[in-house]
Phi, psi and omega in degrees: 000129180270163179277150179250175178304320179301317179295319180298318180294318179298318178296314179297321178299318179295319177297316179298317179298314180300314181297322179295317179293316180300322180295316180295323184264011181056039177265188180264121175285172174304137176281155179302320181297324178292318179295323179294323176296318177295322178297320177298317178299313180300318179297326177287338181277332184207118182295345179272000180300130180256093186305308185295322178297317180296314178296319178296324178295316178300321179283354179080017181275334181222165174282170181305327181267008175099353179288156180296145178286130178276111180259114179254095181277132179268095176282169183308309179298324179292323178295316180299316178297318181300313183279340180282353179278014179089019179271000000 
């Protein structure tokens, strides 16, 4: 049985979660070499695997389907507006 896009996203999500926890706890995140080995494995499982999109998703550069990440930065005036709405 080959892996599907859903499996690739789930694997990337787990890597992202692990890396976030490792960063908070000053642990070791996945190394680039480890992620590349996993990318090679995924590519071997499904010829439609989009390696660069998957890597970019792990890095937080794109959404799971490849779209740009919407970054909503809360600047000081935006924070004030946000909290002045009764929150």
